[in-house]
Biopython code that builds the backbone (N, CA, C, O; Angstrom):
import numpy as np
from Bio.PDB.StructureBuilder import StructureBuilder

atoms = [
    (1, "MET", "N", (20.079, 8.156, 13.172)),
    (1, "MET", "CA", (19.423, 6.851, 13.189)),
    (1, "MET", "C", (20.455, 5.770, 13.497)),
    (1, "MET", "O", (21.661, 5.965, 13.345)),
    (2, "SER", "N", (19.952, 4.657, 13.921)),
    (2, "SER", "CA", (20.869, 3.588, 14.301)),
    (2, "SER", "C", (20.877, 2.478, 13.250)),
    (2, "SER", "O", (19.880, 2.223, 12.575)),
    (3, "ILE", "N", (22.014, 1.841, 13.140)),
    (3, "ILE", "CA", (22.178, 0.718, 12.231)),
    (3, "ILE", "C", (21.568, -0.519, 12.895)),
    (3, "ILE", "O", (21.828, -0.799, 14.065)),
    (4, "ARG", "N", (20.767, -1.241, 12.146)),
    (4, "ARG", "CA", (20.147, -2.463, 12.652)),
    (4, "ARG", "C", (20.368, -3.595, 11.652)),
    (4, "ARG", "O", (20.721, -3.365, 10.495)),
    (5, "ARG", "N", (20.156, -4.809, 12.120)),
    (5, "ARG", "CA", (20.300, -5.984, 11.256)),
    (5, "ARG", "C", (18.916, -6.436, 10.787)),
    (5, "ARG", "O", (17.970, -6.523, 11.570)),
    (6, "TYR", "N", (18.830, -6.718, 9.499)),
    (6, "TYR", "CA", (17.585, -7.140, 8.874)),
    (6, "TYR", "C", (17.828, -8.390, 8.054)),
    (6, "TYR", "O", (18.965, -8.754, 7.752)),
    (7, "GLU", "N", (16.723, -9.040, 7.700)),
    (7, "GLU", "CA", (16.800, -10.087, 6.695)),
    (7, "GLU", "C", (15.743, -9.808, 5.642)),
    (7, "GLU", "O", (14.653, -9.320, 5.942)),
    (8, "ALA", "N", (16.082, -10.121, 4.422)),
    (8, "ALA", "CA", (15.175, -9.954, 3.297)),
    (8, "ALA", "C", (15.034, -11.312, 2.620)),
    (8, "ALA", "O", (16.001, -11.858, 2.088)),
    (9, "LEU", "N", (13.830, -11.840, 2.647)),
    (9, "LEU", "CA", (13.552, -13.089, 1.951)),
    (9, "LEU", "C", (12.964, -12.723, 0.597)),
    (9, "LEU", "O", (11.897, -12.115, 0.513)),
    (10, "LEU", "N", (13.668, -13.099, -0.454)),
    (10, "LEU", "CA", (13.221, -12.807, -1.807)),
    (10, "LEU", "C", (12.904, -14.105, -2.530)),
    (10, "LEU", "O", (13.615, -15.101, -2.394)),
    (11, "VAL", "N", (11.826, -14.077, -3.298)),
    (11, "VAL", "CA", (11.494, -15.191, -4.179)),
    (11, "VAL", "C", (11.757, -14.694, -5.593)),
    (11, "VAL", "O", (11.150, -13.726, -6.053)),
    (12, "LEU", "N", (12.667, -15.370, -6.267)),
    (12, "LEU", "CA", (13.074, -14.962, -7.605)),
    (12, "LEU", "C", (12.362, -15.776, -8.671)),
    (12, "LEU", "O", (12.143, -16.978, -8.519)),
    (13, "ASP", "N", (12.010, -15.102, -9.742)),
    (13, "ASP", "CA", (11.430, -15.764, -10.902)),
    (13, "ASP", "C", (12.585, -16.140, -11.827)),
    (13, "ASP", "O", (13.092, -15.308, -12.579)),
    (14, "VAL", "N", (12.988, -17.401, -11.758)),
    (14, "VAL", "CA", (14.083, -17.884, -12.608)),
    (14, "VAL", "C", (13.575, -18.915, -13.619)),
    (14, "VAL", "O", (14.364, -19.654, -14.208)),
    (15, "GLN", "N", (12.264, -18.960, -13.813)),
    (15, "GLN", "CA", (11.686, -19.928, -14.738)),
    (15, "GLN", "C", (12.312, -19.761, -16.122)),
    (15, "GLN", "O", (12.295, -18.678, -16.708)),
    (16, "GLY", "N", (12.853, -20.845, -16.616)),
    (16, "GLY", "CA", (13.498, -20.838, -17.915)),
    (16, "GLY", "C", (14.927, -20.324, -17.891)),
    (16, "GLY", "O", (15.611, -20.365, -18.913)),
    (17, "LYS", "N", (15.385, -19.849, -16.765)),
    (17, "LYS", "CA", (16.750, -19.328, -16.650)),
    (17, "LYS", "C", (17.359, -19.720, -15.311)),
    (17, "LYS", "O", (18.013, -18.906, -14.660)),
    (18, "GLU", "N", (17.144, -20.973, -14.899)),
    (18, "GLU", "CA", (17.634, -21.464, -13.609)),
    (18, "GLU", "C", (19.139, -21.287, -13.450)),
    (18, "GLU", "O", (19.627, -21.058, -12.344)),
    (19, "ASP", "N", (19.870, -21.393, -14.546)),
    (19, "ASP", "CA", (21.317, -21.232, -14.489)),
    (19, "ASP", "C", (21.710, -19.777, -14.230)),
    (19, "ASP", "O", (22.851, -19.501, -13.858)),
    (20, "GLY", "N", (20.786, -18.860, -14.422)),
    (20, "GLY", "CA", (21.075, -17.442, -14.243)),
    (20, "GLY", "C", (20.845, -16.939, -12.830)),
    (20, "GLY", "O", (20.988, -15.742, -12.583)),
    (21, "ALA", "N", (20.491, -17.816, -11.891)),
    (21, "ALA", "CA", (20.206, -17.385, -10.516)),
    (21, "ALA", "C", (21.421, -16.697, -9.891)),
    (21, "ALA", "O", (21.269, -15.692, -9.197)),
    (22, "LYS", "N", (22.615, -17.223, -10.130)),
    (22, "LYS", "CA", (23.820, -16.629, -9.541)),
    (22, "LYS", "C", (24.004, -15.196, -10.016)),
    (22, "LYS", "O", (24.339, -14.323, -9.215)),
    (23, "GLU", "N", (23.793, -14.937, -11.295)),
    (23, "GLU", "CA", (23.946, -13.585, -11.824)),
    (23, "GLU", "C", (22.903, -12.643, -11.231)),
    (23, "GLU", "O", (23.206, -11.489, -10.927)),
    (24, "ILE", "N", (21.672, -13.137, -11.067)),
    (24, "ILE", "CA", (20.611, -12.316, -10.473)),
    (24, "ILE", "C", (20.964, -11.972, -9.036)),
    (24, "ILE", "O", (20.831, -10.818, -8.630)),
    (25, "ILE", "N", (21.411, -12.954, -8.260)),
    (25, "ILE", "CA", (21.765, -12.732, -6.853)),
    (25, "ILE", "C", (22.938, -11.757, -6.749)),
    (25, "ILE", "O", (22.934, -10.884, -5.880)),
    (26, "ASP", "N", (23.933, -11.890, -7.612)),
    (26, "ASP", "CA", (25.070, -10.957, -7.609)),
    (26, "ASP", "C", (24.596, -9.533, -7.904)),
    (26, "ASP", "O", (25.050, -8.578, -7.274)),
    (27, "ARG", "N", (23.690, -9.402, -8.855)),
    (27, "ARG", "CA", (23.153, -8.078, -9.203)),
    (27, "ARG", "C", (22.350, -7.492, -8.037)),
    (27, "ARG", "O", (22.453, -6.304, -7.731)),
    (28, "LEU", "N", (21.548, -8.350, -7.392)),
    (28, "LEU", "CA", (20.759, -7.889, -6.250)),
    (28, "LEU", "C", (21.656, -7.452, -5.086)),
    (28, "LEU", "O", (21.349, -6.480, -4.397)),
    (29, "GLU", "N", (22.755, -8.164, -4.870)),
    (29, "GLU", "CA", (23.689, -7.770, -3.817)),
    (29, "GLU", "C", (24.232, -6.369, -4.088)),
    (29, "GLU", "O", (24.369, -5.567, -3.165)),
    (30, "LYS", "N", (24.539, -6.073, -5.343)),
    (30, "LYS", "CA", (25.003, -4.732, -5.703)),
    (30, "LYS", "C", (23.911, -3.696, -5.461)),
    (30, "LYS", "O", (24.196, -2.586, -5.012)),
    (31, "ASP", "N", (22.647, -4.058, -5.761)),
    (31, "ASP", "CA", (21.523, -3.148, -5.509)),
    (31, "ASP", "C", (21.377, -2.862, -4.016)),
    (31, "ASP", "O", (21.156, -1.717, -3.620)),
    (32, "PHE", "N", (21.501, -3.898, -3.188)),
    (32, "PHE", "CA", (21.412, -3.715, -1.742)),
    (32, "PHE", "C", (22.486, -2.741, -1.277)),
    (32, "PHE", "O", (22.199, -1.798, -0.539)),
    (33, "ASN", "N", (23.717, -2.969, -1.706)),
    (33, "ASN", "CA", (24.830, -2.107, -1.303)),
    (33, "ASN", "C", (24.639, -0.674, -1.805)),
    (33, "ASN", "O", (24.960, 0.275, -1.090)),
    (34, "ALA", "N", (24.123, -0.509, -3.015)),
    (34, "ALA", "CA", (23.908, 0.820, -3.583)),
    (34, "ALA", "C", (22.867, 1.610, -2.796)),
    (34, "ALA", "O", (22.923, 2.839, -2.754)),
    (35, "GLU", "N", (21.926, 0.918, -2.178)),
    (35, "GLU", "CA", (20.877, 1.588, -1.400)),
    (35, "GLU", "C", (21.285, 1.816, 0.061)),
    (35, "GLU", "O", (20.498, 2.358, 0.837)),
    (36, "GLY", "N", (22.486, 1.417, 0.443)),
    (36, "GLY", "CA", (22.977, 1.673, 1.785)),
    (36, "GLY", "C", (22.916, 0.484, 2.726)),
    (36, "GLY", "O", (23.136, 0.639, 3.927)),
    (37, "ALA", "N", (22.622, -0.693, 2.208)),
    (37, "ALA", "CA", (22.591, -1.913, 3.024)),
    (37, "ALA", "C", (23.954, -2.597, 2.947)),
    (37, "ALA", "O", (24.515, -2.765, 1.864)),
    (38, "ALA", "N", (24.472, -2.987, 4.096)),
    (38, "ALA", "CA", (25.742, -3.708, 4.142)),
    (38, "ALA", "C", (25.425, -5.201, 4.267)),
    (38, "ALA", "O", (25.102, -5.682, 5.353)),
    (39, "VAL", "N", (25.517, -5.925, 3.161)),
    (39, "VAL", "CA", (25.168, -7.345, 3.137)),
    (39, "VAL", "C", (26.191, -8.142, 3.936)),
    (39, "VAL", "O", (27.392, -8.059, 3.681)),
    (40, "GLN", "N", (25.705, -8.913, 4.903)),
    (40, "GLN", "CA", (26.555, -9.733, 5.765)),
    (40, "GLN", "C", (26.599, -11.191, 5.305)),
    (40, "GLN", "O", (27.629, -11.858, 5.408)),
    (41, "ASN", "N", (25.459, -11.673, 4.796)),
    (41, "ASN", "CA", (25.364, -13.087, 4.429)),
    (41, "ASN", "C", (24.265, -13.254, 3.391)),
    (41, "ASN", "O", (23.266, -12.535, 3.405)),
    (42, "ILE", "N", (24.459, -14.205, 2.496)),
    (42, "ILE", "CA", (23.436, -14.547, 1.509)),
    (42, "ILE", "C", (23.201, -16.044, 1.604)),
    (42, "ILE", "O", (24.121, -16.842, 1.422)),
    (43, "GLN", "N", (21.968, -16.414, 1.889)),
    (43, "GLN", "CA", (21.599, -17.827, 2.001)),
    (43, "GLN", "C", (20.791, -18.210, 0.753)),
    (43, "GLN", "O", (19.680, -17.722, 0.547)),
    (44, "ARG", "N", (21.356, -19.072, -0.055)),
    (44, "ARG", "CA", (20.668, -19.556, -1.260)),
    (44, "ARG", "C", (19.911, -20.823, -0.882)),
    (44, "ARG", "O", (20.511, -21.813, -0.465)),
    (45, "MET", "N", (18.588, -20.784, -1.032)),
    (45, "MET", "CA", (17.761, -21.905, -0.596)),
    (45, "MET", "C", (17.173, -22.692, -1.764)),
    (45, "MET", "O", (16.298, -23.539, -1.585)),
    (46, "GLU", "N", (17.665, -22.400, -2.943)),
    (46, "GLU", "CA", (17.275, -23.134, -4.148)),
    (46, "GLU", "C", (15.787, -22.953, -4.488)),
    (46, "GLU", "O", (15.087, -22.147, -3.876)),
    (47, "THR", "N", (15.333, -23.715, -5.464)),
    (47, "THR", "CA", (13.955, -23.625, -5.925)),
    (47, "THR", "C", (13.038, -24.430, -5.021)),
    (47, "THR", "O", (13.322, -25.579, -4.683)),
    (48, "ARG", "N", (11.930, -23.803, -4.635)),
    (48, "ARG", "CA", (10.938, -24.432, -3.761)),
    (48, "ARG", "C", (9.540, -24.057, -4.249)),
    (48, "ARG", "O", (9.372, -23.041, -4.924)),
    (49, "PRO", "N", (8.539, -24.867, -3.912)),
    (49, "PRO", "CA", (7.168, -24.474, -4.258)),
    (49, "PRO", "C", (6.733, -23.293, -3.401)),
    (49, "PRO", "O", (7.158, -23.160, -2.253)),
    (50, "LEU", "N", (5.889, -22.441, -3.957)),
    (50, "LEU", "CA", (5.363, -21.311, -3.203)),
    (50, "LEU", "C", (4.324, -21.804, -2.206)),
    (50, "LEU", "O", (3.638, -22.794, -2.460)),
    (51, "SER", "N", (4.205, -21.121, -1.077)),
    (51, "SER", "CA", (3.248, -21.534, -0.042)),
    (51, "SER", "C", (1.819, -21.378, -0.536)),
    (51, "SER", "O", (0.945, -22.155, -0.150)),
    (52, "TYR", "N", (1.571, -20.407, -1.367)),
    (52, "TYR", "CA", (0.272, -20.283, -2.038)),
    (52, "TYR", "C", (0.511, -19.683, -3.415)),
    (52, "TYR", "O", (1.406, -18.859, -3.601)),
    (53, "VAL", "N", (-0.290, -20.101, -4.364)),
    (53, "VAL", "CA", (-0.135, -19.657, -5.741)),
    (53, "VAL", "C", (-1.165, -18.569, -5.997)),
    (53, "VAL", "O", (-2.371, -18.812, -5.947)),
    (54, "ALA", "N", (-0.675, -17.372, -6.269)),
    (54, "ALA", "CA", (-1.570, -16.251, -6.520)),
    (54, "ALA", "C", (-1.146, -15.488, -7.769)),
    (54, "ALA", "O", (-1.428, -14.298, -7.909)),
    (55, "GLY", "N", (-0.481, -16.170, -8.653)),
    (55, "GLY", "CA", (0.006, -15.506, -9.852)),
    (55, "GLY", "C", (0.511, -16.520, -10.854)),
    (55, "GLY", "O", (0.037, -17.654, -10.912)),
    (56, "LYS", "N", (1.473, -16.094, -11.635)),
    (56, "LYS", "CA", (1.961, -16.918, -12.734)),
    (56, "LYS", "C", (2.892, -18.042, -12.300)),
    (56, "LYS", "O", (3.092, -18.990, -13.059)),
    (57, "LEU", "N", (3.469, -17.964, -11.099)),
    (57, "LEU", "CA", (4.436, -18.972, -10.665)),
    (57, "LEU", "C", (3.860, -19.893, -9.607)),
    (57, "LEU", "O", (3.049, -19.480, -8.778)),
    (58, "ASP", "N", (4.291, -21.150, -9.645)),
    (58, "ASP", "CA", (3.941, -22.081, -8.567)),
    (58, "ASP", "C", (5.186, -22.476, -7.768)),
    (58, "ASP", "O", (5.088, -23.177, -6.761)),
    (59, "HIS", "N", (6.360, -22.019, -8.229)),
    (59, "HIS", "CA", (7.606, -22.233, -7.506)),
    (59, "HIS", "C", (8.556, -21.071, -7.816)),
    (59, "HIS", "O", (8.395, -20.368, -8.814)),
    (60, "GLY", "N", (9.545, -20.886, -6.944)),
    (60, "GLY", "CA", (10.498, -19.813, -7.142)),
    (60, "GLY", "C", (11.814, -20.142, -6.468)),
    (60, "GLY", "O", (11.903, -21.075, -5.670)),
    (61, "TYR", "N", (12.819, -19.378, -6.791)),
    (61, "TYR", "CA", (14.143, -19.550, -6.199)),
    (61, "TYR", "C", (14.203, -18.645, -4.978)),
    (61, "TYR", "O", (14.133, -17.423, -5.106)),
    (62, "TYR", "N", (14.334, -19.239, -3.795)),
    (62, "TYR", "CA", (14.359, -18.495, -2.537)),
    (62, "TYR", "C", (15.791, -18.102, -2.184)),
    (62, "TYR", "O", (16.715, -18.911, -2.269)),
    (63, "VAL", "N", (15.950, -16.854, -1.791)),
    (63, "VAL", "CA", (17.252, -16.362, -1.348)),
    (63, "VAL", "C", (17.010, -15.406, -0.177)),
    (63, "VAL", "O", (16.081, -14.599, -0.199)),
    (64, "ASN", "N", (17.856, -15.512, 0.834)),
    (64, "ASN", "CA", (17.721, -14.712, 2.048)),
    (64, "ASN", "C", (18.971, -13.854, 2.215)),
    (64, "ASN", "O", (20.079, -14.379, 2.332)),
    (65, "PHE", "N", (18.793, -12.540, 2.227)),
    (65, "PHE", "CA", (19.888, -11.603, 2.442)),
    (65, "PHE", "C", (19.861, -11.152, 3.898)),
    (65, "PHE", "O", (18.829, -10.682, 4.375)),
    (66, "ILE", "N", (20.968, -11.286, 4.604)),
    (66, "ILE", "CA", (21.135, -10.741, 5.945)),
    (66, "ILE", "C", (21.985, -9.487, 5.775)),
    (66, "ILE", "O", (23.080, -9.542, 5.216)),
    (67, "PHE", "N", (21.470, -8.352, 6.262)),
    (67, "PHE", "CA", (22.200, -7.108, 6.031)),
    (67, "PHE", "C", (22.002, -6.132, 7.187)),
    (67, "PHE", "O", (21.047, -6.233, 7.957)),
    (68, "ASP", "N", (22.927, -5.192, 7.282)),
    (68, "ASP", "CA", (22.852, -4.111, 8.256)),
    (68, "ASP", "C", (22.519, -2.823, 7.517)),
    (68, "ASP", "O", (22.968, -2.594, 6.393)),
    (69, "GLY", "N", (21.714, -1.982, 8.181)),
    (69, "GLY", "CA", (21.376, -0.707, 7.575)),
    (69, "GLY", "C", (20.464, 0.100, 8.467)),
    (69, "GLY", "O", (19.970, -0.389, 9.484)),
    (70, "GLU", "N", (20.246, 1.334, 8.079)),
    (70, "GLU", "CA", (19.317, 2.197, 8.787)),
    (70, "GLU", "C", (17.891, 1.787, 8.416)),
    (70, "GLU", "O", (17.680, 1.185, 7.363)),
    (71, "PRO", "N", (16.920, 2.101, 9.258)),
    (71, "PRO", "CA", (15.535, 1.711, 8.972)),
    (71, "PRO", "C", (15.010, 2.203, 7.618)),
    (71, "PRO", "O", (14.135, 1.565, 7.033)),
    (72, "THR", "N", (15.522, 3.307, 7.122)),
    (72, "THR", "CA", (15.049, 3.852, 5.849)),
    (72, "THR", "C", (15.449, 2.990, 4.648)),
    (72, "THR", "O", (14.866, 3.125, 3.572)),
    (73, "VAL", "N", (16.428, 2.117, 4.820)),
    (73, "VAL", "CA", (16.904, 1.294, 3.705)),
    (73, "VAL", "C", (15.826, 0.304, 3.234)),
    (73, "VAL", "O", (15.803, -0.069, 2.061)),
    (74, "ILE", "N", (14.942, -0.117, 4.132)),
    (74, "ILE", "CA", (13.898, -1.083, 3.768)),
    (74, "ILE", "C", (12.981, -0.503, 2.703)),
    (74, "ILE", "O", (12.703, -1.156, 1.697)),
    (75, "GLU", "N", (12.515, 0.713, 2.917)),
    (75, "GLU", "CA", (11.606, 1.344, 1.952)),
    (75, "GLU", "C", (12.304, 1.577, 0.615)),
    (75, "GLU", "O", (11.698, 1.411, -0.443)),
    (76, "LYS", "N", (13.576, 1.961, 0.666)),
    (76, "LYS", "CA", (14.347, 2.155, -0.569)),
    (76, "LYS", "C", (14.436, 0.854, -1.358)),
    (76, "LYS", "O", (14.244, 0.841, -2.574)),
    (77, "LEU", "N", (14.727, -0.239, -0.658)),
    (77, "LEU", "CA", (14.845, -1.540, -1.336)),
    (77, "LEU", "C", (13.507, -1.991, -1.899)),
    (77, "LEU", "O", (13.441, -2.457, -3.036)),
    (78, "LYS", "N", (12.441, -1.859, -1.119)),
    (78, "LYS", "CA", (11.111, -2.255, -1.593)),
    (78, "LYS", "C", (10.753, -1.518, -2.874)),
    (78, "LYS", "O", (10.292, -2.118, -3.845)),
    (79, "ASN", "N", (10.974, -0.202, -2.861)),
    (79, "ASN", "CA", (10.639, 0.602, -4.032)),
    (79, "ASN", "C", (11.481, 0.246, -5.248)),
    (79, "ASN", "O", (10.977, 0.228, -6.371)),
    (80, "LYS", "N", (12.742, -0.033, -5.031)),
    (80, "LYS", "CA", (13.618, -0.373, -6.156)),
    (80, "LYS", "C", (13.301, -1.762, -6.715)),
    (80, "LYS", "O", (13.212, -1.939, -7.930)),
    (81, "LEU", "N", (13.129, -2.749, -5.822)),
    (81, "LEU", "CA", (12.969, -4.128, -6.277)),
    (81, "LEU", "C", (11.576, -4.451, -6.792)),
    (81, "LEU", "O", (11.392, -5.466, -7.465)),
    (82, "LYS", "N", (10.586, -3.608, -6.491)),
    (82, "LYS", "CA", (9.245, -3.895, -7.014)),
    (82, "LYS", "C", (9.196, -3.747, -8.535)),
    (82, "LYS", "O", (8.279, -4.259, -9.177)),
    (83, "PHE", "N", (10.164, -3.059, -9.107)),
    (83, "PHE", "CA", (10.241, -2.910, -10.556)),
    (83, "PHE", "C", (11.184, -3.927, -11.209)),
    (83, "PHE", "O", (11.326, -3.945, -12.431)),
    (84, "ASP", "N", (11.821, -4.764, -10.403)),
    (84, "ASP", "CA", (12.756, -5.767, -10.912)),
    (84, "ASP", "C", (11.960, -7.012, -11.300)),
    (84, "ASP", "O", (11.351, -7.644, -10.438)),
    (85, "THR", "N", (11.957, -7.365, -12.564)),
    (85, "THR", "CA", (11.153, -8.489, -13.048)),
    (85, "THR", "C", (11.635, -9.833, -12.505)),
    (85, "THR", "O", (10.880, -10.805, -12.528)),
    (86, "ALA", "N", (12.863, -9.909, -12.022)),
    (86, "ALA", "CA", (13.379, -11.165, -11.466)),
    (86, "ALA", "C", (12.900, -11.396, -10.036)),
    (86, "ALA", "O", (12.910, -12.531, -9.559)),
    (87, "VAL", "N", (12.478, -10.331, -9.343)),
    (87, "VAL", "CA", (12.012, -10.443, -7.956)),
    (87, "VAL", "C", (10.496, -10.609, -7.982)),
    (87, "VAL", "O", (9.755, -9.678, -8.295)),
    (88, "TYR", "N", (10.054, -11.826, -7.643)),
    (88, "TYR", "CA", (8.625, -12.138, -7.666)),
    (88, "TYR", "C", (7.942, -11.710, -6.377)),
    (88, "TYR", "O", (6.845, -11.152, -6.411)),
    (89, "ARG", "N", (8.581, -11.965, -5.239)),
    (89, "ARG", "CA", (8.058, -11.566, -3.929)),
    (89, "ARG", "C", (9.222, -11.127, -3.055)),
    (89, "ARG", "O", (10.357, -11.568, -3.237)),
    (90, "GLN", "N", (8.916, -10.241, -2.093)),
    (90, "GLN", "CA", (9.942, -9.780, -1.164)),
    (90, "GLN", "C", (9.320, -9.564, 0.206)),
    (90, "GLN", "O", (8.202, -9.064, 0.333)),
    (91, "HIS", "N", (10.076, -9.956, 1.232)),
    (91, "HIS", "CA", (9.629, -9.805, 2.619)),
    (91, "HIS", "C", (10.833, -9.413, 3.465)),
    (91, "HIS", "O", (11.904, -10.010, 3.362)),
    (92, "TYR", "N", (10.636, -8.385, 4.315)),
    (92, "TYR", "CA", (11.718, -7.876, 5.150)),
    (92, "TYR", "C", (11.356, -8.042, 6.620)),
    (92, "TYR", "O", (10.188, -7.951, 7.000)),
    (93, "GLN", "N", (12.378, -8.287, 7.440)),
    (93, "GLN", "CA", (12.147, -8.487, 8.864)),
    (93, "GLN", "C", (13.349, -7.996, 9.651)),
    (93, "GLN", "O", (14.498, -8.231, 9.278)),
    (94, "LEU", "N", (13.059, -7.309, 10.749)),
    (94, "LEU", "CA", (14.111, -6.878, 11.662)),
    (94, "LEU", "C", (14.561, -8.088, 12.465)),
    (94, "LEU", "O", (13.738, -8.826, 13.007)),
    (95, "ILE", "N", (15.863, -8.287, 12.537)),
    (95, "ILE", "CA", (16.406, -9.350, 13.379)),
    (95, "ILE", "C", (16.629, -8.728, 14.746)),
    (95, "ILE", "O", (17.139, -7.613, 14.852)),
    (96, "ASP", "N", (16.256, -9.432, 15.766)),
    (96, "ASP", "CA", (16.376, -8.954, 17.137)),
    (96, "ASP", "C", (17.760, -8.368, 17.376)),
    (96, "ASP", "O", (18.770, -8.973, 17.020)),
    (97, "ASN", "N", (17.798, -7.181, 17.984)),
    (97, "ASN", "CA", (19.071, -6.511, 18.246)),
    (97, "ASN", "C", (20.037, -7.360, 19.037)),
    (97, "ASN", "O", (21.248, -7.272, 18.831)),
    (98, "LYS", "N", (19.525, -8.191, 19.946)),
    (98, "LYS", "CA", (20.405, -9.064, 20.731)),
    (98, "LYS", "C", (21.122, -10.052, 19.825)),
    (98, "LYS", "O", (22.297, -10.354, 20.031)),
    (99, "VAL", "N", (20.412, -10.553, 18.822)),
    (99, "VAL", "CA", (21.021, -11.476, 17.867)),
    (99, "VAL", "C", (22.090, -10.765, 17.066)),
    (99, "VAL", "O", (23.171, -11.310, 16.842)),
    (100, "ALA", "N", (21.789, -9.530, 16.627)),
    (100, "ALA", "CA", (22.745, -8.781, 15.819)),
    (100, "ALA", "C", (24.033, -8.503, 16.609)),
    (100, "ALA", "O", (25.128, -8.561, 16.050)),
    (101, "VAL", "N", (23.903, -8.209, 17.884)),
    (101, "VAL", "CA", (25.085, -7.959, 18.711)),
    (101, "VAL", "C", (25.914, -9.228, 18.861)),
    (101, "VAL", "O", (27.143, -9.180, 18.811)),
    (102, "GLN", "N", (25.242, -10.368, 19.045)),
    (102, "GLN", "CA", (25.964, -11.623, 19.212)),
    (102, "GLN", "C", (26.678, -12.033, 17.938)),
    (102, "GLN", "O", (27.769, -12.598, 18.000)),
    (103, "GLN", "N", (26.087, -11.761, 16.788)),
    (103, "GLN", "CA", (26.676, -12.182, 15.524)),
    (103, "GLN", "C", (27.733, -11.206, 15.039)),
    (103, "GLN", "O", (28.576, -11.575, 14.221)),
    (104, "ALA", "N", (27.712, -9.985, 15.516)),
    (104, "ALA", "CA", (28.645, -8.952, 15.021)),
    (104, "ALA", "C", (30.061, -9.243, 15.449)),
    (104, "ALA", "O", (30.973, -8.482, 15.123)),
]
sb = StructureBuilder()
sb.init_structure("model")
sb.init_model(0)
sb.init_chain("A")
sb.init_seg("    ")
for serial, (resi, resn, name, xyz) in enumerate(atoms, 1):
    if name == "N":
        sb.init_residue(resn, " ", resi, " ")
    sb.init_atom(name, np.array(xyz, "f"), 0.0, 1.0, " ", f" {name:<3s}", serial, name[0])
structure = sb.get_structure()
């Protein structure tokens, strides 16, 4: 399989523990690496309102992980993070290969 570049947009539930966002992000970076993802960049986008409210939160801490990995890493991450109480929502997207080559 080939290594590709992906981004993972995560919405974190930091309600009542806003100061703990850094520790959560550090832990998540270790989880990404443990599952075979090579994290290239982490974009912290701070707390923002959710685009639609369908649960207990109306806002969350947005963080975007840019990482390289094989296609199988996405399913591994989804399965692992769905049990993480700090991860409220997760979305993964392949970054165009041309972009990955230019940034590498």
